[in-house]
Residue frames as qw, qx, qy, qz and C-alpha x, y, z in Angstrom:
[[0.970, 0.175, 0.152, -0.068, 102.03, -1.57, 43.74],
 [0.465, -0.548, 0.562, 0.410, 105.45, -3.11, 43.04],
 [0.657, 0.597, -0.317, -0.333, 106.77, -3.44, 39.51],
 [0.979, 0.076, -0.118, 0.147, 108.59, -6.56, 38.38],
 [0.478, 0.594, -0.357, 0.539, 111.82, -4.56, 38.45],
 [0.355, -0.626, 0.366, -0.590, 111.15, -3.46, 42.13],
 [0.934, -0.217, 0.115, -0.260, 110.19, -6.98, 43.03],
 [0.885, 0.312, -0.234, 0.255, 113.39, -8.42, 41.44],
 [0.209, 0.624, -0.415, 0.628, 115.55, -5.84, 43.30],
 [0.638, -0.512, 0.279, -0.504, 113.76, -6.75, 46.59],
 [0.994, -0.076, 0.019, -0.072, 114.55, -10.39, 46.01],
 [0.705, 0.443, -0.324, 0.450, 118.11, -9.80, 45.05],
 [0.095, -0.669, 0.418, -0.607, 118.61, -7.79, 48.23],
 [0.837, -0.376, 0.232, -0.323, 117.10, -10.66, 50.42],
 [0.958, 0.184, -0.130, 0.177, 119.29, -13.20, 48.64],
 [0.424, 0.568, -0.403, 0.579, 122.46, -11.07, 49.38],
 [0.397, -0.586, 0.384, -0.593, 121.46, -10.77, 52.95],
 [0.970, -0.132, 0.102, -0.175, 120.83, -14.48, 53.25],
 [0.814, 0.406, -0.250, 0.331, 124.23, -15.12, 51.52],
 [0.033, 0.668, -0.446, 0.595, 125.95, -12.77, 54.09],
 [0.693, -0.447, 0.355, -0.440, 124.27, -14.56, 57.07],
 [0.995, 0.088, -0.053, -0.005, 125.44, -17.95, 55.56],
 [0.580, 0.555, -0.375, 0.464, 128.94, -16.83, 55.24],
 [0.229, -0.617, 0.468, -0.590, 128.88, -15.74, 58.92],
 [0.886, -0.249, 0.244, -0.304, 127.52, -19.12, 60.05],
 [0.912, 0.317, -0.171, 0.198, 130.08, -20.90, 57.99],
 [0.236, 0.650, -0.457, 0.560, 132.84, -18.80, 59.58],
 [0.541, -0.540, 0.388, -0.515, 131.42, -19.61, 62.96],
 [0.993, -0.025, 0.038, -0.113, 131.25, -23.30, 62.35],
 [0.723, 0.503, -0.326, 0.344, 134.84, -23.18, 61.16],
 [0.051, -0.633, 0.494, -0.594, 135.97, -21.58, 64.39],
 [0.786, -0.340, 0.306, -0.416, 134.01, -24.00, 66.44],
 [0.963, 0.210, -0.166, 0.039, 135.61, -26.87, 64.60],
 [0.469, 0.540, -0.484, 0.504, 138.99, -25.59, 65.46],
 [0.360, -0.538, 0.426, -0.632, 138.16, -25.18, 68.98],
 [0.936, -0.130, 0.122, -0.304, 136.46, -28.62, 69.20],
 [0.810, 0.421, -0.362, 0.190, 139.63, -30.10, 67.68],
 [0.114, 0.558, -0.563, 0.599, 141.83, -28.61, 70.42],
 [0.589, -0.369, 0.415, -0.586, 139.40, -29.74, 73.23],
 [0.971, 0.045, -0.049, -0.232, 139.08, -33.40, 71.90],
 [0.611, 0.468, -0.560, 0.306, 142.84, -33.89, 72.06],
 [0.772, -0.614, -0.072, -0.146, 142.71, -35.46, 75.49],
 [0.886, -0.214, 0.026, 0.411, 146.31, -36.75, 75.48],
 [0.445, 0.676, -0.007, 0.587, 147.86, -33.56, 74.39],
 [0.562, -0.474, -0.305, 0.606, 150.16, -31.75, 76.82],
 [0.123, 0.916, 0.103, 0.368, 150.15, -27.96, 77.28],
 [0.469, 0.147, -0.393, 0.777, 152.91, -25.91, 78.68],
 [0.184, -0.499, -0.558, 0.637, 152.03, -23.48, 81.58],
 [0.072, 0.229, -0.177, -0.955, 151.37, -20.58, 79.24],
 [0.398, -0.083, -0.666, -0.625, 148.79, -22.44, 77.15],
 [0.325, -0.414, -0.831, 0.181, 147.23, -24.01, 80.19],
 [0.049, -0.392, -0.332, 0.857, 146.65, -20.42, 81.54],
 [0.278, 0.130, -0.375, -0.875, 144.96, -19.54, 78.26],
 [0.340, -0.211, -0.883, -0.245, 142.97, -22.72, 78.26],
 [0.328, -0.546, -0.711, 0.299, 141.44, -21.99, 81.79],
 [0.014, -0.813, -0.200, -0.546, 141.62, -18.16, 81.60],
 [0.620, -0.771, -0.068, 0.128, 143.83, -17.74, 84.61],
 [0.138, 0.888, -0.432, 0.069, 147.30, -16.31, 85.38],
 [0.601, 0.385, -0.663, 0.224, 150.59, -18.25, 85.85],
 [0.141, -0.366, 0.669, -0.632, 150.54, -17.83, 89.60],
 [0.770, -0.049, 0.269, -0.577, 147.14, -19.49, 89.78],
 [0.895, 0.242, -0.361, -0.101, 148.25, -22.54, 87.64],
 [0.393, 0.424, -0.690, 0.435, 151.32, -22.90, 89.74],
 [0.367, -0.257, 0.571, -0.688, 149.31, -22.79, 92.94],
 [0.882, 0.058, -0.018, -0.467, 146.92, -25.40, 91.53],
 [0.763, 0.344, -0.540, 0.089, 149.75, -27.69, 90.69],
 [0.101, 0.389, -0.679, 0.614, 151.44, -27.12, 94.15],
 [0.577, -0.115, 0.438, -0.680, 148.02, -27.85, 95.96],
 [0.233, 0.010, 0.968, 0.093, 147.71, -31.09, 93.86],
 [0.542, 0.506, 0.392, -0.545, 144.43, -29.79, 92.27],
 [0.691, 0.650, -0.178, -0.261, 145.93, -30.24, 88.75],
 [0.869, -0.193, 0.366, 0.272, 148.09, -33.08, 87.89],
 [0.437, 0.847, -0.275, -0.127, 151.26, -32.44, 85.70],
 [0.913, -0.034, 0.100, 0.395, 154.56, -33.96, 84.58],
 [0.133, -0.855, 0.335, 0.372, 157.92, -32.35, 84.14],
 [0.841, 0.431, 0.124, 0.304, 159.86, -32.68, 80.89],
 [0.535, 0.355, -0.191, 0.743, 163.25, -31.46, 81.68],
 [0.147, -0.149, -0.443, 0.872, 162.62, -28.22, 83.58],
 [0.328, -0.079, -0.200, -0.920, 159.30, -27.56, 82.12],
 [0.334, 0.152, 0.806, -0.464, 156.02, -28.46, 83.38],
 [0.328, -0.059, -0.636, -0.695, 153.29, -29.97, 81.15],
 [0.431, 0.147, 0.634, -0.625, 149.61, -30.46, 81.85],
 [0.148, 0.247, 0.882, 0.374, 147.25, -32.74, 79.98],
 [0.293, -0.212, -0.288, -0.887, 144.26, -31.06, 78.43],
 [0.601, -0.400, -0.652, -0.234, 141.98, -33.76, 79.97],
 [0.471, -0.332, -0.566, 0.589, 143.31, -32.78, 83.46],
 [0.028, 0.039, 0.055, -0.997, 142.57, -29.03, 82.84],
 [0.438, -0.272, -0.475, -0.713, 139.10, -30.04, 81.79],
 [0.591, -0.360, -0.702, 0.167, 138.64, -32.28, 84.86],
 [0.262, -0.235, -0.400, 0.846, 139.57, -29.37, 87.09],
 [0.228, -0.069, -0.162, -0.958, 137.26, -26.90, 85.21],
 [0.557, -0.339, -0.618, -0.438, 134.34, -29.42, 85.52],
 [0.506, -0.319, -0.701, 0.389, 134.92, -30.01, 89.16],
 [0.109, -0.334, -0.325, 0.878, 134.41, -26.33, 89.93],
 [0.158, -0.284, -0.537, -0.778, 131.50, -25.88, 87.68],
 [0.211, 0.266, 0.620, -0.708, 128.42, -24.45, 89.56],
 [0.027, 0.433, 0.770, 0.467, 125.07, -25.27, 87.97],
 [0.214, -0.277, -0.016, -0.937, 122.43, -22.55, 87.97],
 [0.185, 0.204, 0.833, -0.480, 119.58, -22.83, 90.32],
 [0.010, 0.512, 0.740, 0.435, 116.15, -23.26, 89.05],
 [0.163, -0.276, 0.020, -0.947, 113.84, -20.28, 89.28],
 [0.111, 0.283, 0.835, -0.459, 111.07, -20.41, 91.97],
 [0.420, 0.311, -0.018, -0.853, 108.76, -18.60, 89.55]]
């Protein structure tokens, strides 16, 4: 049988565990908000480096996609810039949906 002191200790431990989990959730939400903010900026231009990071591909791939006309871009001086919305459009056009299970 648990004493009142043991019960209070158990409750305290559970509350600390819940507090820790809430802090993790809060941190995750904060990170998602930052990502969402970047993704929603449709009219923002990215340079080639950041475009590579956005799609998770190398520079040669980005240059090939631009050369093949698969990703629209503009040049500002000697630098090429790509709209985030165009990167999203390209990524979505290559998205493969999972097939439904036959089971």
